[in-house]
Backbone as CSV, one residue per row, in Angstrom:
resi,resn,N_x,N_y,N_z,CA_x,CA_y,CA_z,C_x,C_y,C_z
1,MET,124.802,74.546,100.506,126.178,74.529,100.018,127.150,74.358,101.179
2,ASN,126.850,75.018,102.278,127.705,74.967,103.449,127.789,73.536,103.990
3,THR,126.671,72.810,103.947,126.629,71.427,104.418,127.527,70.545,103.549
4,LEU,127.507,70.790,102.261,128.343,70.010,101.347,129.821,70.206,101.658
5,ILE,130.209,71.427,101.917,131.610,71.716,102.235,132.006,71.032,103.537
6,ARG,131.129,71.064,104.548,131.430,70.399,105.819,131.576,68.894,105.623
7,LYS,130.722,68.330,104.789,130.810,66.891,104.536,132.114,66.537,103.831
8,ILE,132.522,67.355,102.897,133.785,67.119,102.185,134.962,67.222,103.150
9,VAL,134.951,68.234,104.006,136.025,68.404,104.985,136.042,67.223,105.949
10,GLN,134.876,66.807,106.416,134.795,65.671,107.336,135.316,64.397,106.663
11,PHE,134.913,64.175,105.421,135.389,63.000,104.683,136.904,63.018,104.560
12,THR,137.466,64.174,104.231,138.915,64.291,104.066,139.636,64.003,105.371
13,ARG,139.124,64.537,106.470,139.746,64.288,107.780,139.664,62.817,108.162
14,GLU,138.494,62.205,107.957,138.337,60.790,108.297,139.225,59.903,107.423
15,SER,139.341,60.260,106.157,140.210,59.491,105.258,141.664,59.574,105.705
16,TYR,142.100,60.761,106.072,143.468,60.954,106.543,143.707,60.154,107.819
17,THR,142.729,60.156,108.718,142.843,59.399,109.963,142.950,57.900,109.674
18,GLU,142.144,57.417,108.756,142.187,55.989,108.410,143.508,55.621,107.744
19,LEU,144.030,56.502,106.918,145.307,56.221,106.255,146.452,56.112,107.248
20,LYS,146.355,56.789,108.380,147.377,56.674,109.418,147.391,55.279,110.033
21,LYS,146.245,54.594,109.992,146.122,53.269,110.596,146.647,52.154,109.695
22,VAL,146.840,52.458,108.433,147.264,51.444,107.476,148.683,50.989,107.783
23,VAL,148.893,49.674,107.748,150.239,49.120,107.896,150.748,48.858,106.483
24,TRP,151.634,49.708,106.022,152.126,49.606,104.658,153.171,48.492,104.568
25,PRO,153.193,47.738,103.470,154.173,46.659,103.334,155.581,47.223,103.145
26,THR,156.554,46.421,103.552,157.943,46.822,103.359,158.330,46.595,101.903
27,PHE,159.447,47.150,101.521,159.921,46.975,100.151,160.148,45.502,99.841
28,GLU,160.680,44.770,100.810,160.942,43.339,100.613,159.640,42.572,100.408
29,ASP,158.586,42.942,101.151,157.287,42.301,100.979,156.738,42.537,99.572
30,VAL,156.884,43.755,99.095,156.387,44.092,97.764,157.162,43.314,96.703
31,VAL,158.468,43.268,96.815,159.289,42.541,95.848,158.933,41.062,95.856
32,SER,158.749,40.499,97.029,158.374,39.093,97.156,157.028,38.826,96.490
33,SER,156.065,39.694,96.724,154.738,39.525,96.124,154.797,39.646,94.597
34,VAL,155.595,40.574,94.112,155.735,40.747,92.661,156.351,39.494,92.036
35,LYS,157.342,38.922,92.701,157.956,37.691,92.195,156.935,36.570,92.108
36,VAL,156.109,36.424,93.140,155.079,35.382,93.144,154.105,35.593,91.993
37,VAL,153.684,36.821,91.774,152.738,37.113,90.705,153.350,36.824,89.340
38,ILE,154.594,37.232,89.121,155.240,37.012,87.826,155.430,35.520,87.561
39,ILE,155.914,34.797,88.559,156.130,33.358,88.379,154.800,32.639,88.143
40,SER,153.781,32.994,88.911,152.464,32.379,88.727,151.918,32.668,87.334
41,THR,152.083,33.882,86.879,151.606,34.257,85.544,152.319,33.455,84.467
42,LEU,153.621,33.298,84.599,154.380,32.528,83.604,153.965,31.057,83.602
43,ILE,153.750,30.491,84.781,153.341,29.082,84.861,151.962,28.890,84.231
44,ILE,151.027,29.765,84.552,149.679,29.651,83.986,149.706,29.872,82.482
45,ALA,150.508,30.829,82.004,150.622,31.074,80.567,151.185,29.852,79.861
46,ALA,152.191,29.219,80.450,152.772,28.022,79.847,151.754,26.884,79.819
47,ALA,150.997,26.718,80.900,149.986,25.660,80.952,148.895,25.905,79.911
48,LEU,148.429,27.129,79.799,147.407,27.435,78.797,147.945,27.283,77.379
49,GLY,149.201,27.651,77.174,149.817,27.455,75.858,149.899,25.988,75.500
50,LEU,150.249,25.151,76.468,150.310,23.709,76.236,148.933,23.148,75.901
51,VAL,147.914,23.568,76.646,146.547,23.124,76.354,146.136,23.580,74.961
52,ASP,146.485,24.785,74.576,146.156,25.304,73.254,146.806,24.462,72.162
53,VAL,148.068,24.114,72.345,148.768,23.289,71.357,148.115,21.907,71.262
54,ILE,147.768,21.334,72.401,147.131,20.010,72.399,145.795,20.068,71.661
55,PHE,144.979,21.082,71.950,143.700,21.221,71.238,143.922,21.445,69.749
56,LEU,144.907,22.248,69.393,145.202,22.511,67.986,145.583,21.218,67.264
57,LEU,146.455,20.428,67.890,146.843,19.157,67.273,145.662,18.201,67.177
58,GLY,144.806,18.211,68.198,143.612,17.365,68.162,142.659,17.764,67.072
59,ILE,142.432,19.048,66.913,141.524,19.533,65.857,142.117,19.266,64.483
60,GLN,143.426,19.442,64.321,144.061,19.167,63.035,143.985,17.682,62.712
61,ALA,144.056,16.825,63.715,143.968,15.386,63.477,142.552,15.004,63.040
62,ILE,141.564,15.693,63.569,140.170,15.386,63.216,139.838,15.906,61.816
63,PHE,140.254,17.118,61.498,139.899,17.712,60.212,141.045,17.625,59.302
């Protein structure tokens, strides 16, 4: 049991040490990334919607 506690304490200390090394993004970086994701999602959704409409019209023309 004692070994388990030491391992947990060691893990916690190492995790804290590693978190100090992380370079966190600035607020502007996060906002910029969110904008890219939202715009990309909208473009892909529009493209897939267009493909869906084209397939729907094609299937309706066949049947």
